[in-house]
C-alpha positions in Angstrom: 0.0 0.2 0.0 2.8 2.1 0.8 4.5 1.7 -2.8 1.2 2.7 -4.4 1.3 6.0 -2.5 5.0 6.7 -3.7 3.7 5.8 -7.2 0.8 8.2 -7.0 3.1 11.1 -5.5 5.7 10.6 -8.2 3.2 10.4 -10.9 1.7 13.8 -9.8 4.8 15.2 -9.5 6.0 14.4 -13.1 2.8 15.7 -14.3 2.8 19.2 -12.2 6.5 19.9 -13.3 5.7 19.3 -16.8 2.5 21.5 -16.6 4.8 24.2 -14.9 7.3 23.9 -17.7 4.5 24.1 -20.3 3.7 27.7 -19.8 7.6 28.4 -20.0 8.0 26.6 -23.2 4.8 28.3 -24.7 6.2 31.5 -24.1 9.6 30.8 -24.9 8.2 29.5 -28.6 6.0 32.3 -29.0 9.0 34.8 -28.4 11.2 33.0 -30.6 8.8 32.8 -33.3 8.7 36.5 -33.4 12.2 36.7 -33.5 12.8 34.6 -36.1 10.3 36.6 -38.3 12.1 40.0 -37.1 15.4 38.5 -38.4 14.0 37.4 -41.9 12.5 41.0 -42.1 15.9 42.5 -41.3 17.5 40.4 -43.9 15.0 41.2 -46.5 16.2 44.9 -45.8 19.8 44.0 -46.1 20.3 44.5 -42.4 21.5 40.9 -41.4 22.9 37.9 -42.8 21.2 34.6 -43.9 23.3 33.0 -41.4 21.7 34.9 -38.5 18.3 33.8 -40.1 19.3 30.2 -39.7 20.5 30.5 -36.4 17.2 32.2 -35.2 15.2 29.4 -37.0 17.3 26.9 -35.4 16.8 28.3 -32.2 13.1 28.1 -32.7 13.0 24.9 -33.7 15.3 23.4 -30.7 12.6 25.4 -28.5 9.8 23.4 -30.4 11.5 20.3 -30.0 11.8 20.8 -26.1 8.3 21.6 -25.9 7.1 18.6 -27.8 9.3 16.5 -25.5 7.7 18.1 -22.6 4.4 17.4 -23.5 5.2 14.1 -24.0 6.4 13.6 -20.5 3.1 15.6 -19.1 1.1 12.9 -20.9 3.5 9.9 -19.3 2.8 11.6 -16.1 -1.0 11.0 -16.5 -0.7 7.8 -17.8 1.3 7.0 -15.0 -1.0 8.3 -12.5 -3.9 6.6 -14.2 -2.0 3.4 -13.6 -0.7 4.0 -10.0 -4.4 4.6 -9.1 -5.5 1.1 -10.6 -6.6 1.9 -13.9 -5.8 -0.2 -16.9 -4.7 -3.3 -14.7 -6.7 -6.7 -15.3 
């Protein structure tokens, strides 16, 4: 019984941590999307290089990958919580 309580607690912590990070990743991705668009506009007007555009896009992609990985962790936390509470077992 004690082990079940530990499993539930760990699953809740995993989910809550991922949920808190989700807000951070959402803001980060939105900010980097704006930065990537701005960098592209600067290049069109000759004020920056294509390398800087690529760097901005790569940074955005890395943030999006982190956002997706965090979402996966969040979903895993829900599944683990469901299983810890006795769901899905026969």
